[in-house]
N, C-alpha and C positions, 0 to 999 in steps of 0.2 A: 617314683619319678623315673622317666626314661632317661637313659644316658645319652648325652649328645655325641653324635658320630664325629669322626675325624675328618669327614669330607662333606662337601656341599655339592648340590646339583645346579649347574647353570644351564639355562635354556637359551640357545642361540637364535638369531633372527629367522633362520630357516626351519625352526622347530626342533632341531636336533639337540641332544643333551650331552653334557660333559661333566664328568666327576672330577673335582679338583680338591686339593687339601684346603680345609677350613683355614681362613686367614690369608689365602692366596690373593694377590692383587689383580686388578683388571689387566695389567700388563702381563702378569704370569699366565692368565687365561689366553691372552693373545698369542703368547709364545707356544702354549699347548696346541693351539690351532695351527700355527705355522711360524717359523722363524722370521719370515718376511713381514708377516702381519705384526709380530712382536716388535720388530724394529721400527715399523711405521706408526705404532700406536701413539696417539696424542692424548686421548682421554677415553672415557667410557660412558655409556648410558646404562645405568643399573635400575631396573624397575621404573623406567621412565625418567630418572633423574640424571642429569649430566654431572659426572664426577671426575676427579683427578685419576690418572692412570695408576697411581700408587694406592688407591682406595682398596682396603682389605674387604673380602667377602666373608661375612659371618654366617649368612643364611642362604638357603636356596633362593635363586633369583633369575630373572630374565636379564640378559646382558647383550649389549651391542658395542663393538669396538669402534672408536672414532679415529679415523685417519684424515689425512689432508683432503681426501676426496669425499668425505662425509658431509652431509648437510650441516651437521653440528659444528664443523670445523670453524666456520666464521664466528660462531658464538664464542668459541674459545679464543680465537684471535682477537676479537673485539674486547673481551674481558682483559686480555693483556694490554690492549690499547688504552683501556681505562687506567691501568697501572702506569703506563707510560705518561699519560696526561698528568696523573697525580704526582709522579716523581718530578716531572718538568715544572708543574705548578709550584711545588715546594722548593725547587731550586731558584725560581724567580721570586717567589713570595714565601720565605721561610715561615712566616707567621700563619700561613693558611692551615686550617684544621680540616681533616678529612672525616666524612661520615661513611657513606657506602658508594660503591661504583660498579654496578653490574653491566652486563651486556644487554642489549635490547634487540628487537627485530631488525632495526635499521642501523645499529651501531652500539653506542654505550653512553652512559652518563656517569657523572660523579657529583654527589652532593657535598658541598663544602661550606665553610664559614670562616670568619676571621680576616677576610680580605674583600675589598670592594671591587669586584670585577665588572668589566664591560666588554663588549665584543671588540672594542678598540685594542684590548690587551691580547687578543688572540695571536697576532703576528709574532710577538715576542715569545709567547708560550709555545707556539707551534715550532719555532726555530729550535727551542730546547728539546722538544719532542723528537724532531728529526735527528738531533745530535745523539739522543739516547738510542734511537733505532740504529743509527750508523755505528754506534759503539758495540752493538750486538751483545748486550749483557745477557748472561744466562739467568733464567728464572729458577731459583732453587727453593723447593718446598722444605720448610724447617718446622719441626714440632717444638713448641715451647710450653712450659707449664703455665697454668692460668695465673699463678702468682707473678711470674715474670711478665706476662702480658699486661696485667694490671699495672705493674711498675712502668712498663714502656708507655702505656697510655694514661698515666696519672692525671694529665690535664685535659684529656679528651673525653667528654661525657658520652659521646656517641659510641665510640669503641668500647667504653666501659659498659654501656647499656647492652651491647651485643654480648659481651663476656658474661653479663649477669642474667641474660635471657637465653639466647640460642646455645651458648656454651656453658650453661649453668651446671650441667651434669658431667662435663668433660674434665678429665685430669689434665689433658694437654690440648692445645689449639694450634692450628697451622698458620704459619706466616709464609709469604712469598717474598724472597729477597732478590733484588737486582742491583748490582753494584753495591753502593753504600746505603741503599734505601730499602725499606721493608713495609709490608702492609698485612694486617690481619685479614686472612682470606681463606675460604675453603677451596678456591680454584674452580675448575681447572684452568691451566694456562699453557701456552705453547712453550717450546724449549727455550727460546731466547727472543729478545726484543727485535732482533734483525729479521725475524720471520715476517714482520709487518711490512708489506710492500708499499702501502700508501695510507696516510692518516690525515684527518682534518678535524677541526673544531667547527661546530655548526651554529649553536645559539645558546642563549642563557635564559633561564626562567627561574621563578621562585618555587620552592617546595617546602613541605613540612616534614620534620623528623617523624618517621613511622607513618607518614601520610595523615597525621592528626593535626587539625588546625589549632588545637590547644597547645601543641608543642612548638619548639623554636622554628623560626623561618630560616631556611637554608637557601643557598644559591646552587642551582642545578645547571651544570655545564654539559651540553650534549656534544658528542663527536661521533665519528665513524672511522672504521679501519677496514682495509681490504688487502687481498693478496698482491694486487698490482695497481699501478696508476690508472690504467685503462678501466679497470673495474670501478675505481673511485670516480673517474670522469663520467662513466655511464650512470652511476648512482646520483651524482650531482645534477646531471641533465634530467633524470627522472624526477628528482626533487624539485627542480625548477618547474617542470611540467605539472607536478602535483600542486605547486603553489598557484599556478594559473587555473587549475581545476578546483581550487579550494571552494567547498560548497558555501562557505560564509561570504567569500568574494562574489561568487556567481549569484548567491541569494540576494545580495544588495543590488547587483547589476540588473537582475530580472525582477526585483521587487517581490521575492517569494516569501520571505519570513524575516523576523527579527527576534532577538532575545534581549529585551530591555532590562535596564538595571533594576526596575521594580519587580521583575519576575525572573530572578536568576535561575538559570537551568530550565526554564519553561518557555517554549517557543510560542510566538504569535504568528499565526499563518495569515499572510496578506491574501487578497483575492486571487492573485496568480498562483501562490503556493497552495491555497485551499482548492483551487481547480485541479491541481495534480493529486492532492490527497483524496479528493472526492472520487476521481477516476480510479485510484488504487483501491479505495474502499469498495466501490461497485465491482471491481474486478475480483477482489477476494471474496466478496459476498457471493458472487457466482460460483467460485470454487468451493465455498462452504456448502452451497446448495448441492453441488455435484457430490460432495462427500457425505451429505445427509445430516448436516448440522442445523439446529434450530437456534436462531439468534435470540439472545437474552440481553438484559441490562441489569447491572448491579451497582449500588451506590459506592462512591469513593470514600465516604465517611462511615466507619464502623466502630463498634466497641472492640477494644483490643482483645477482649476475651475470645473473639472469633478465631484468632490465629494461634491461641495457646495450645489447643489439643493437637494441631497439625505439626507443631515444632517451628513454624515460621516466626512466631513471636520471639522466641529465645534466639533464633539464628539471626534475625534482622536487628533486634535490639542490641545483641552482643557486638555486632559490627557497626552499630550506630547508624543504620541505614533506614530506620523507620521514623516517620514524623508522628510523634505521639504526645499526648498531653492529658492532664486530668481535669475533669469538670464534674462538679456535684459528686465528688468522691468516686467517680467512675473514669477509667482510662479509655480514651478514644484514640483512633489513629486513622491516617490516610492509608488506604490499602496499598501495600507494596506488590501485590499479586492478586489475581482473580480466582485462583483455584478453590479457596475455601468458600467463597460465595457460590460458585457453581456447584460445589459439593452440597451446600445447604439446599439449593434448588432441587437437586436430585433426591435429597433426603426428605423433601416435602411430598414427594410422590410415592406411589406404590407400584412396583414393577415385578413382572415375572421374567423368566429366562427368555420368553418369546419376545419381550419388548426390547431387549438389549441388541445392539448398542443404543444407548441414549447419549446424544451428542449436543453440547451447548457451545455456541460461539458468541463472542462479544468483542466489540471494539472498545476495550476497557482501558480507561486512563488510570495509571498507577503512579506512585511517587516513591522515589528512592533518595535518601539524603546523601547524595554524592558530595565529596569534598569540593570546595569552590575551585581549587587549583586544578581539578581534573575535568571540569566542565569544558565542553568544546562544541559550540554551535549546536547542530542537531545530532552529532555523533555521541556525545556524552551529556545527558540531561538529567534533571530531577523529576520532571513530569513527562511521562511517555504513554502513548496509546498503543497497546499491543493488539494485533489481530489474533486474539487468543482463542483457544478452543480446548474443551475437555470432553473426552468420550469415556463413558462408563460401560465396560464390556465384560463378557465372560472370558475365562482363561483360554477357552478353545477358539476365541475370536482374535487373539493377540496378533498372530502373524498376518492375517488378512487385513486387520485394521492398520497396522504399521505399514504394510506394503502399499496399501491404497494411498495412504498419506504421503509416503515417499514418492510415489508415482506422480502425484499432483505437484509436489515440491519441485521435482526434476523438470516438469513441464513449465512451471512458473519461472524458474531461474534461467532456463533455456530461452524463454521469450525475451528476457532482458539482456541476453548475451553474457550472463554471469556464470562462470564455471563454479560448480559446487565442490567443496572439499568436505567429505563426510568424516566425522570424528566420533568414535564410540568412547564415551566418557564413563569410566568405571568407578567403583566404590571408593570413597575417600575416608579420611579419619573422622569426619563429622557425621557419618552415615547413621541413620536410625533404621531399626528393623534387623531381622535375622540374616545370617550369611546365606541360608538356604533361599530366602526370598530374593536376595540380591543376585545370587547365581542364576536363578530361574529367569528373572527379569532381564539380566544382561544377556543371557543366551537367546532369549526371545528377540531382542534387538539385533543381535548378531545374525540370527537366522533370517530375519527380514532383509537385512542388507545383502546377505549372500544369495538369497533367493532371487534378488533383482540383478545380481552380478555387479554390484557396486563396490568399488574399492574404498577402503576406509582405513584411517589411522586409529590406533588405540591410545587414548589419553588416560594413563593410569591415575586414579584417585581424583579425577576432575569432575565427577558427577555432583549434582545437587544432593543435599543431605537425605532426600526422601526417595531417590531412585536413580538408576542409570539413564543416560540419555544419548541420543544421536545429535551432536552439535553440527550445525551447518555453517560453514565459512564460505563466503563468496569471493572469488578472485576477479578483480575488476580489470578495466582496460589497461591499467598501468602495472598489473601483476600484483597489486596489493590484496591482502586477505582481510576480510571483515567478518566478524561473527554476527550472524543475523538470526536465522530461524532455529528451531529446536523441536525435537520429538522426544518426549520422556515417558518412561513407563513407571507406574507408581503402584506398589502394593501396600504402601504404608499409610497414606492418608485415608483410604477407605477403611482400614483397620482402626485407625485412631479415632475416626469420626463415626465408627460403627455403621457404615453404609451397608445396605443389603438388598438383595432381590430374592424372589421365591424361585427355587429351582424345580427341575422335573420331579424331584422326589418330594415336593411340597414343603421343603424346609428352607430356611434362610441360608443364602450363600453370599460371600463377599465379592463385589465386583472388582475388577482391575481398572485403574484410572490412567488414561493417556492424556498427557499435557502436550499440546502442540501449538506452535506459532509459525505460520507460513512465511511471513515477511520478518517476523520478530517484533519490531515496533515501527510505526510509520515514520517517526523522527529519524531513527538511524537509517532505515531503508531509503528514505528520501535523501538524506545526506550522502549515502553511498551512490545512488543513481545520478544525483546532480553531478558528482565528480566523475562517475563512470562515463556519462554521456557528455561531460563538459558543458552542461546546460542545453545541449542540442537534443532535446527530448524527442522520442518518437511522436509522430503526429497525433496519435490517440491520447498522449499524455500532455502535449504542449499546451501551456496556458492560452496561447494565441496560435491557432492552427493556420490561419490564412490572413494576410494583410493585403488589402486592395489599394493600389497606388494609382490614383487618377493623374493623368498627364497634366491636366489643367482644371480649373474650377468648372469649366464647361462640361467636364466628365463626371462631376460629383453625383449628379442624379442617376446616371447609369451605375456608378459604384454602389449607391445606396440600394438600388433595385437588386443588384447581384447579392448584396449582403442579406437583405430581408426576404427576398422571394426565392432565390436559387440556393443560397447557402445558409439558410436560417437555422439548420440543425447543427451547424459548426460554430466554433469560436472564431469570429471574424471581426477585424477592425479595419477602418478606413483611415489612411493617412491623408488628412485634409489640409495640412499645413502648406503654405505657399513656398514649397521647396522645389528645387530641380528634381527631375526623376532620378538622376544619379544619386543625389543626397538621400532621397526617400529609399532607394534600394540599399544604400550603405547602412542607413539607420535600421531597416528591417533585418539586414544581415547581422548587425551588431546585437539586435534583440533576439537573435536565434529563432526567427519565425520559419517554420518549415517551408511554407509556400507564399510567394508574392504573385499577385495578379496585376499586371500592368494594363491599364485601360485608357486608350486615347480615342481620338475621333474615328480612326479606322476600325478599332474593335467595337466601338459603340454603334457604328453604322452597320457592321456585319453581325452584331450580336455574339461576338467571340471575346476571348481574353488571351493575353500573352502570359504564359506561365514561367516563373523563375523559381528554382528551389534555392535552399541556403548554401548549396555547393556551387552556385553560379551557373548551373545548367539551365538552358532556356528552350522554350518551345512556343512558337508564335501561332496565331490564328487558330486557337483551340476552341472547339465547340463547348459551350458552358455545360451542357448536359454530360458530355464526355468527361470533363474534369470532375463534375459533381459525383458521377457514378464511381469514378476511380477513387475519389476521396472517401466515399462511403465504404468501399471495399477495403481500402488501406486502413481505415480506423477500425472497422469490424474485425479484420485479421490481425490487428495490433502489430503491424510491420515495424521493424526497428528503424528503418531509414525511409525517407520519402523516395518513392520509386516510380513517380509518374513519368519522368523523363528518362529515356534510355541514355546511359552514360558510356 
């Protein structure tokens, strides 16, 4: 057995290395780099995990020092905000029992029980929170024995559960103490409550302990914290705009979709919504053609045996995410993914090295047993249709295949005005396959990203169990990030399913499998673009592209001629209700129609139209052929905004 050295190597963000004593803290490393950085240290990121600055380093690791200027600082501040809320809550309601209270992307939440709260109670709790911030209590990290912790939480089943699971192997556990209040917590936190410049409570919802519907129902209180009041005000304004853009609200207004009680987590597409989805399908079908994919279809119902060799069965069953049942002593399931079915199609054929790549695409509907409390319109569903694809390639084709796919993805997201954030997700604890295979696959993805000059973040341990992936997050018009598409490289499923092709040497070789989804799922992508465009879809996507507004009933015949003869290839409606022109215009504007054609006696006599777009720009006496040709060009080019009228 090799003897453990007295030092560890830490790798800094710039790639440089530093030798420090084993057991040194994150703060010690910061002081080694420089005294100023040491004084400014708030926390650290060690191998991708946000930790307290007093965390000791036992092994070689990658490390980043978190200061007030770091992106992670808000996470730390908001975690402290959760503690401020919890302390204030127990001051106002001593009977309240605490579960967990982490930071989130937009703030924090705390799960509680023992008190019946409503948003009417926020004002009193917020006043106490402000007093705690004003008092500027120091947050002190204290190590206590597990026995002492069990005694402190003798009546709290949630904290006891944490002690029995996450802290089961620990001799001591950490508490954070502020004033006369304490909470079991790993941290990190800011130095004192006074560092919080602004804080607010937002809303209340129900949750389940550990996210399991079989466990106790808890009350989840959401809040947010910032460095300053102005930052909080900006956040609240964005939040209000996000409410106005909520895809569920716009979906009702535009009659796009519904998620009825009898189909929880499964969307019904109404004609307007199906029009958008059909356009997206046709668009992606064209991109698949460009990439050389052949479209297939595989059934949603399969024997569970299909997913056992690949590892999906154990992974999804363990998380309770698969819909499965027994019938005639055979277990069946609704497919949670398409890859095993596509691998089966590949295995049915016989291929040589000359035939590869073999590529299959499918608009495949899959099912995931998401918790009821996590379902949200189109963004979190149980039934989803992926624009899925799997390519079976030789190892020497990896870079070319991944690069071509990323090129198309970049083109797609640019078309919608969505900024892509690339994330290289690496091997996690649940990974299958050898370290050598994972290293080769991860390096291949890294090479493809770098060959295109794409910036990317590394997400340590976030890959799927069967291979590393490039995750695609889209940043929308409000700056929010949504996980959508993915490109994954897989050496494991071909091995487990014994897939092969005949190589140049006339012997069998193992293909590499590429999993990719350009949009991700139609459900989530539609939810994202509904909010991104605020329902003002580009003309090529809009359920109704043109609305003709006759000035009077005498102009209805001309309107029908325009619709049927001149504009028959487009989605056109006629507003034939006996309304004033002003009311017709307002209604079309509220319905987010890209173009309105106003036709009265003058237009009818001259064979022209008056064009108005949804931004209230107008152009009169337009030749019908001129407008039609422009509309054809705008739709064909998939322009983001109506651009017939110069602004």
